[in-house]
N, C-alpha and C positions, 0 to 999 in steps of 0.2 A: 504494500500500500504506500503510495507516495505521500509527501508531506501534506498536500492539500486534502487528500482522501482521509488521512489520519485526523486532521483538524475538523473536517466535516463530520467524521464519525464521532469525535468527542462532543461536538456541539449537538449533534442529533441525539446521542445517548444522554447528555446532560439535560436536554429538553424532554426526553421521554421518561427519564428516571423519576422525576417528580410526579409525572402523570401516573406511572406505575404505582408509586407509593400512595398517592391519593386514591387510586382505584382499590388497592388492598385495604387501606384504612376505611374507605367507604363500605367495603364488604363487611369488615369487622363491626362497624357501627350498625349496619342493617341486621346482622345476625350475631349478637354478642355471645350467644350460647353455642356457637357452631362447634367449638372444641368439645362440648359435652353432649352432642347430639346422640341420642340413643341411650343416654344414662337414665336409669330409672331411680328417681328419688324415693326413698322409703319414708313416707310421711304417715305411717300407720300409727304412730304415737298420737293418742287422742289429744285434741286441743286443750282440754282441761288438764291433762297430765303435763303437757308442755308448759302451760301456764304455772301450775302449782309445783312442779318439780324442777323447773329450770328458771323461768323468768322471774317468778315471784320471790324465790329465795335470793336470787342475785340482786334484785331491786331492793328487797328488805335489808340486805347487807349494806347497801349504799345509804339508805335512809336511816339505818341504825347508827351510822358512823358520820353523820353530818348534823350540824346545828347544835342546839343546846337544850338543856332542861332546867327549869327553875321550879323548885319545890320547897317544902318546909325545911328540907335538909340543906338547901342552898342552890347555888348556880353550878351547873356542870356542863362543860363542853363535851360533845360527842366525837369530835374529830380524832382521827388516829394520832397517836403521840410517838409512834416508832416507825422506823423504815419498813418493818415487816407489816405493820398495820396499813400503811399507805400502799404497799405492794399488793396486799390482800384486796383492798377496795378497787385498786386499778384493775386487778384480774376480774373482779365481780362486774365492773363497768364494761369490760371486754365481753363478758357473757351477755350482758344486756344488749350491747351493740350487735353482737352476732345473732342474738335472738330475733332481732328485727329482720335479719336475712332469713332465718328459719321460717318466720311467719309468712314471708313472701315467696317461698318455694312453690313451684307448680305442684298442685295436688293439695296444698295447704291454704293458699290464698283464697279467701272467701269470694273476692271479686277483684276486678282490675281498677277499681276506683279508689274510694276512701281507704280501703284495707291496705293498699300499697302505699298510700300517703302516710298512714299511721305507722306502718312497718318502717318506712324510711325515716320517719320522725324518731322512732325508737333507736335506730342505728345512730342518727345524729346526736341524740341526747346521751346515749351511751358513750360515744366518742368524746363528747364534751366532758363527761365525768372522768373518762380515762385521762384526758389531757390535764384536767384540774388536779387529779390525783398524782400524776407524774410531776407536776409543778409544785405539789403540796400547797395549793392555793385554796384555802378553806371557803371563801365566799363563792368562788367559781364552782367549787365542788357542791356546795349547797344549792346554787342556782341550777346546776345540771340535774341534781336530784329533783328539784321542782319541775324541771322540763320533762323528766321521765314520768313523774306523776301526772302531769298535764296530758301527755300523749296517751298514757294508759287509761286515764279517766275518760278522755274523749272517745277513744276506741270502744271502751266498755259501754259508754252511753249510746254509741251507734249500733253496736253488735250484740251486746248482752246487758241490757238495762237492769236486769235483776241483780247483777253483781253490784252496781252502783247503789241501788236502793237498799242493799244489806248494810250499808255503813252510814252512820250519822255521826259527824264530828270524829271520824276515825275509829269509832267503836262498833264492833259487830252487833247486829240486832238479834 
């Protein structure tokens, strides 16, 4: 190949290379699950079990380790006081975040509308809690717990109002 042919080949390939990348990227966007095609998700764990055995204990761990209590005995902060304590709540926050993904799995998602919005909200709130725990930032950790509560309550109001009506001022009826 002569010098002119080599230069033309380089220009042509430089022009086509971005087009090829865009085409590949577009294909990935159109079918983000292409790499798992044919994978059968096992979503046979009942929703109530997923909630009571995975999501609720993880969320309770976060709520039990954030904020403060004032009683006749005095004022007590609930935040972790050790590295191990902060690492524990960071791991529980990861469970909450990943639980949002579990709720959105094919075969488990109730619909493609609000359910997926609430699932994404749980992921986001769990990640907020992870970030705050990693930074050992008490106020942000507290706010992330409030966000988790808001997402859970909104979802329960939409999909299982009986759960919401069981609680008045945080106490079981």
